[in-house]
C-alpha positions in Angstrom: 8.7 22.2 -9.2 8.4 25.5 -7.3 9.3 26.3 -3.7 10.3 23.3 -1.5 7.5 22.1 0.8 8.1 22.8 4.5 5.3 20.9 6.3 3.8 17.5 5.5 0.9 15.8 7.3 0.9 11.9 7.2 -2.0 9.7 8.2 -1.7 5.9 8.8 1.5 6.0 10.8 2.6 3.5 12.0 0.1 0.9 11.0 0.0 1.3 7.2 3.0 0.1 5.2 3.7 3.2 3.1 3.3 5.6 6.0 6.3 4.2 7.9 8.6 4.6 4.9 7.2 7.9 4.0 7.8 9.4 7.5 11.3 8.1 7.5 12.0 9.4 4.0 10.5 12.8 4.7 12.2 13.2 8.1 15.6 12.6 6.5 15.0 15.5 4.1 16.4 18.3 6.2 13.9 21.0 5.0 10.6 19.2 6.1 8.5 19.2 9.2 6.5 16.0 9.4 3.2 15.8 11.4 2.0 12.3 12.0 -1.6 11.5 13.0 -1.4 8.6 15.3 -4.2 6.7 17.0 -3.9 6.2 20.7 -3.5 2.5 20.4 -0.5 2.9 18.0 1.4 5.6 20.0 3.8 3.2 21.6 4.7 1.6 18.3 5.1 5.1 16.7 7.5 6.2 19.4 9.5 2.9 19.0 9.9 3.6 15.3 10.8 7.3 15.8 13.4 6.5 18.4 15.3 4.5 15.8 15.6 7.6 13.6 18.8 9.7 13.6 18.3 12.5 16.2 18.2 15.2 13.5 15.4 13.4 11.7 13.5 12.6 14.9 13.4 16.3 15.8 11.5 17.1 12.6 8.7 14.7 13.4 5.8 15.5 15.7 3.0 13.1 16.8 -0.7 14.3 16.8 -3.0 11.9 18.6 -6.2 11.5 16.7 -8.1 9.2 14.4 -8.7 9.9 10.6 -12.1 8.4 10.8 -13.3 10.8 13.5 -14.7 14.3 13.2 -11.9 16.8 12.7 -9.5 13.8 12.7 -10.1 13.4 16.4 -8.2 16.6 17.1 -9.4 19.5 19.2 -10.8 22.5 17.4 -7.6 24.5 18.1 -5.3 21.7 16.9 -7.3 21.2 13.7 -7.2 24.9 12.9 -3.5 25.1 13.6 -2.8 22.1 11.4 -4.9 23.5 8.6 -3.0 26.8 8.7 0.4 25.2 8.4 0.1 22.1 6.3 1.3 22.2 2.7 1.2 18.6 1.7 -1.1 15.8 2.9 -0.2 12.1 2.4 -3.3 10.2 3.3 -2.0 6.7 3.9 -4.5 5.5 6.5 -6.8 3.8 4.0 -7.2 0.0 4.7 -6.3 -1.9 1.6 -6.1 -5.4 3.1 -8.9 -7.4 1.3 -9.5 -9.4 4.5 -10.7 -6.4 6.5 -14.2 -6.3 7.8 -17.1 -4.3 6.3 -16.9 -1.9 9.3 -13.2 -1.4 8.8 -13.7 -0.8 5.1 -16.4 1.8 5.8 -13.8 3.8 7.8 -12.0 4.4 4.5 -14.8 6.6 3.2 -15.2 8.4 6.6 -11.5 9.1 6.7 -11.4 10.5 3.2 -14.3 12.9 4.0 -12.4 14.2 7.0 -9.2 14.6 5.0 -11.1 16.5 2.4 -12.3 18.9 5.1 -8.8 19.5 6.3 -7.7 20.1 2.7 -10.5 22.6 2.1 -9.5 24.5 5.2 -5.7 24.6 4.4 -4.8 27.9 2.6 -1.2 26.8 1.9 -2.1 23.4 0.5 0.0 22.3 -2.5 -1.0 18.6 -2.6 -3.5 16.1 -1.2 -1.9 12.7 -2.0 -4.2 9.8 -1.4 -2.7 6.3 -1.3 -5.3 4.0 -2.7 -4.7 0.6 -4.3 -4.5 -0.9 -7.8 -7.0 -3.5 -6.5 -9.7 -0.9 -6.8 -10.2 -2.5 -10.2 -11.9 -5.4 -8.6 -12.9 -8.2 -10.9 -11.7 -6.4 -14.0 -9.3 -8.4 -16.2 -7.1 -7.4 -19.0 -5.7 -3.9 -19.4 -6.7 -1.4 -16.7 -5.9 2.2 -17.4 -4.9 4.7 -14.7 -7.7 7.0 -15.8 -10.4 4.3 -15.3 -12.5 3.9 -12.2 -15.1 1.3 -13.1 -17.2 -1.1 -11.0 -19.3 -2.7 -13.8 -17.4 -6.0 -13.5 -18.0 -6.0 -9.7 -15.8 -5.5 -6.7 -14.6 -8.6 -4.8 -14.9 -7.4 -1.2 -16.0 -4.4 1.0 -12.5 -2.9 1.0 -12.4 -2.6 -2.8 -15.9 -1.1 -2.7 -14.7 1.5 -0.1 -11.6 2.4 -2.1 -13.9 2.9 -5.2 -16.2 5.1 -3.2 -13.3 7.0 -1.8 -11.7 7.7 -5.2 -15.1 8.9 -6.6 -15.3 11.3 -3.7 -11.8 12.6 -4.4 -12.4 13.0 -8.1 -15.5 15.1 -7.4 -13.2 17.5 -5.4 -10.3 17.5 -7.9 -11.4 20.7 -9.6 -11.1 22.7 -6.4 -8.2 20.8 -4.7 -4.7 19.7 -5.9 -5.4 16.0 -5.5 -3.1 13.2 -6.6 -4.2 9.5 -6.4 -1.6 6.8 -6.1 -2.5 3.2 -6.7 0.3 0.9 -5.7 0.0 -2.8 -6.5 0.0 -5.2 -3.5 2.9 -4.0 -1.3 5.4 -6.4 0.1 8.3 -5.6 2.4 11.4 -3.4 1.8 13.4 -4.9 -1.0 16.6 -4.7 0.9 15.7 -5.2 4.6 12.4 -7.1 4.3 10.9 -4.6 6.7 7.1 -4.9 6.8 4.2 -3.8 8.9 1.5 -6.2 7.7 1.6 -9.8 6.4 -0.3 -10.3 3.2 -1.2 -13.4 1.2 2.2 -13.7 -0.4 3.9 -14.0 3.0 1.3 -16.5 4.2 2.2 -18.6 1.1 5.9 -18.4 2.0 5.2 -19.3 5.7 3.2 -22.3 4.5 6.2 -23.4 2.4 8.6 -22.9 5.3 6.5 -25.1 7.6 6.0 -27.8 5.0 8.3 -30.9 4.8 11.5 -30.4 2.9 10.2 -32.6 0.0 6.8 -30.9 -0.2 5.9 -30.0 -3.8 3.4 -27.2 -3.8 0.5 -27.5 -6.3 -0.3 -24.6 -8.6 -3.7 -23.1 -9.6 -5.1 -23.9 -13.0 -4.5 -20.3 -14.3 -0.8 -20.4 -13.9 -0.4 -17.5 -16.4 -2.1 -14.9 -14.2 0.2 -12.1 -13.4 1.0 -11.2 -9.7 1.0 -7.5 -9.2 3.3 -6.7 -6.2 5.8 -4.0 -5.5 8.3 -3.5 -2.6 7.2 -0.8 -0.2 10.5 1.1 -0.5 10.1 1.4 -4.3 6.4 2.4 -4.0 7.3 5.2 -1.6 10.2 6.5 -3.6 8.1 6.5 -6.7 5.0 8.0 -5.0 7.0 10.9 -3.4 8.7 11.7 -6.7 5.4 11.7 -8.6 3.6 13.8 -6.0 6.5 16.3 -5.9 5.9 17.1 -9.6 3.3 19.8 -10.4 2.2 17.7 -13.4 0.8 15.1 -11.0 -2.1 17.3 -9.8 -5.5 15.9 -10.9 -4.2 12.6 -12.1 -4.1 9.0 -11.0 -1.0 6.8 -11.0 -0.5 3.0 -10.9 2.7 2.2 -9.1 3.3 -1.3 -10.3 6.0 -3.7 -11.5 6.1 -3.1 -15.3 7.1 -6.7 -15.8 4.9 -8.7 -13.4 5.7 -12.3 -12.9 3.2 -15.1 -13.5 1.8 -17.2 -10.6 3.8 -20.2 -11.9 7.1 -18.2 -11.9 6.4 -16.7 -8.5 5.7 -20.1 -7.0 8.9 -21.5 -8.5 10.9 -18.6 -7.0 9.3 -19.1 -3.5 9.9 -22.8 -3.6 13.6 -22.3 -4.6 14.1 -19.6 -1.9 12.6 -21.9 0.8 14.5 -25.0 -0.3 11.4 -26.9 -1.5 10.9 -28.7 -4.9 9.5 -26.8 -7.9 5.7 -26.7 -8.1 3.9 -29.7 -9.6 1.2 -29.5 -12.3 -1.9 -27.5 -11.5 -4.2 -28.8 -8.8 -6.3 -25.8 -7.6 -8.4 -27.8 -5.1 -5.3 -29.0 -3.3 -3.7 -25.6 -3.3 -6.7 -23.9 -1.8 -7.3 -26.8 0.7 -3.7 -26.9 1.7 -3.5 -23.2 2.5 -6.9 -23.1 4.3 -6.0 -26.1 6.5 -2.4 -25.4 7.2 -1.6 -25.3 10.9 -0.8 -21.8 12.1 -2.5 -20.2 9.1 -6.1 -20.9 10.1 -6.4 -17.6 11.9 -5.5 -15.9 8.6 -8.4 -17.6 6.7 -9.9 -14.3 5.4 -6.5 -13.2 4.1 -5.9 -16.6 2.5 -9.3 -16.5 0.7 -8.6 -13.0 -0.6 -5.2 -14.1 -1.8 -6.7 -17.0 -3.7 -9.2 -14.6 -5.3 -6.3 -12.5 -6.3 -4.7 -15.5 -8.1 -7.8 -15.9 -10.2 -7.9 -12.4 -11.6 -5.6 -11.7 -14.6 -5.0 -8.0 -14.9 -2.3 -5.7 -16.4 -2.2 -2.2 -14.9 -1.4 0.6 -17.3 1.3 2.8 -15.8 2.0 5.4 -18.5 1.3 8.3 -16.2 3.8 7.0 -13.6 6.4 6.2 -16.3 6.0 9.8 -17.7 6.9 11.4 -14.3 9.5 8.9 -13.3 11.4 9.0 -16.6 15.0 10.0 -16.1 14.8 9.7 -12.3 16.5 6.3 -12.0 13.6 5.1 -9.8 12.8 1.6 -11.1 10.9 -1.3 -9.6 13.3 -4.1 -8.7 12.5 -7.6 -10.1 11.0 -10.2 -7.7 14.1 -12.3 -8.1 16.2 -9.6 -6.4 14.1 -9.4 -3.2 12.5 -12.9 -2.8 15.2 -13.8 -0.2 14.4 -10.7 1.8 10.7 -11.8 1.8 11.6 -15.3 3.0 13.8 -13.9 5.7 11.0 -11.7 6.9 8.5 -14.6 6.9 10.9 -16.7 8.9 11.0 -14.1 11.7 7.3 -14.6 12.5 
């Protein structure tokens, strides 16, 4: 794999899920310096997270105040030039993948990618530009989706998916000149051991709904109970993503980081019901499920997230991960089964 990397630049810390785990993992590798691009509004949270690191790891992390959507990443000319001269690996995690984001927020994904490409082009020591996208860039596609495919002919469900599609097209156009790696994790949930999570997504809203329901409440299920739910714990996604990106064979390729044996909606609902102490789901009743989630007290402020989640449950897709399996073979890095971390998800949802 060549000489060990000494300097890594990470965007999206601390707001994006993979960035937090990435920074912690990289800082604990004693040979790395980690530069974090942090927006001013996130500085306090960033310091809080870093203060929890071991002192030796904390010393290897530096915060650079800026914004990935701004010209020169919101850095001064001197800062940008200095960063470009020293950085060897870029992990661009700042892309918004939440399908409930606004059109304006989604547009920021393309602006940020353009700024990151400018940094990469100015970096003489660059070994990797790793872009954390999302498997949901497949949009309305159903069936088998290859890692090599980037296709919008079946339509994209929301502005976020469109922005990720545009971002990946931009990156692919630069792949002949730059060492670009695109990672597409499935929907990320919390740490499989601790439940740690930065953002609540639709799966957690469903769990919160069950926790607030009466003990004898039997949740309805959608009509398409055989749809697979693509979700992975963030700790697995980061371990897999780092290992893939460290391999020189990753350059110029795209990787789905997914559960190779995704569970069906029916099975997931059964696990969630069991973990929250509620009865197993009853027969399909899609109107009642949608209505129940949209009208649930405490969840109404998450209506956009809930709608996006219901759309997700309508799209039956299997993500090809042969590229990822190739580079992870023999590493011992495997996606844990949902059964093994559903209790951690429930415990996390209970804390909110």
